[in-house]
Steps between C-alpha positions, in 0.01 A plus 500: 500500500794732439638484855872455577450178701859384428649836605676540164628847594638370833344780706329268750150594376310204352167683474592788265401524135757354256440762228555241228334487160529239225603576145239651266676347198214532246256715698463875473359721773146634470403825675149568631390846616243535778293781654331455838168656603683797662681577172837357603695336219756221495655259255581133540748302289407137440773258392503121469822320588651155473479440873133439420371827638305792361627804691315828567743787570408853609673742260535774761666296775637198313333278761344172397129522588430131443602199291282228352615141440284260300450162663650322197842654573522435875742207451756741350529691828659205682743442209613862522507508881724194518703614194437167325462628145864445403535605137129445424311828505160453671255722317213667680280782372712568195243667275413857415208658685213703358289753685139504380308804622128566515553877492191678360651850525819381318736686734718188561439531875305242698272708722370361827124532539445563128435136410825479301682168489842367410604144422865398485548199270828308495617188319740248651720451189762235592331469841193340342201528271267714710378858483407659833287811551513699822245768576721792606224761503597565863880468513489411871246219456589296192309182429530220250224566245546195275750252360525340158675167545667383182599151398353158551241508779491879485211742456238396247601616152864557604620137512744567213636827639880473526729701725342846530774703331297779340372810673121506519385800295164665582265548207138520391338261257151459363358152565154428359426872486614571857818696574703328772817586689757224449862417565691374198807276537681233301454125544823466697835330458549123502829400668529210255641768267804549729830371362639190667 
C-alpha cells in the first residue's frame, strides 16, 4: 500500500509513505480540470503505470490523491515487493488513458453540482486485454464505472479482443437513426505475433 515496511531509507520509520511510482512506459498523463460549488478550481493528472496502478496527482501540490489497482493485477504487487521479476518486466496498466467528459457548457471544466461527469478509460496493453472506466466526476471519490474484459471468457462480444493497446477514442455514431456516444478502439494485439 505504498508504505516503507522494510525501512528502505534506513530512518527507523516503517510507517511512512515510500513515494514510489512505477514506469509509465506507454502511458501518457491526462489532465482533468475541476470547479467546486464555491468556484474553487483545481487540476488532477491521471497516469497509469506498470506497477498496476492508476495514479491521481494534484497539480498544485504534486501529492498523490489516490491510486486505483484493478483486481486482475494484484499478483504483480507481490512480484515487485519481493523483487522477483529478474529480467522479465511485469506489465501492469500499460495503456494510454482517455478522459471522456459530459460537459454541456464545453468549458473543459467538470463543475460540481452542475450534473457534469467525467469518465477515465484506460487499457491494460501488455498487462492484459481489459478496458477499465473510472467515474472521476468527483476527484476525491472515484469509482469503477465498468470494465470490458477481453479474451476468452471475457465480456460478451469481446471474446476476441486482444491486449488492449489502443487508446479508446470518444465519438458519436448513428445507430438505427439514434445518435449514441461511443468509445472506439482497435481489436487488440495478439502476443502470438511476438518473435520467438
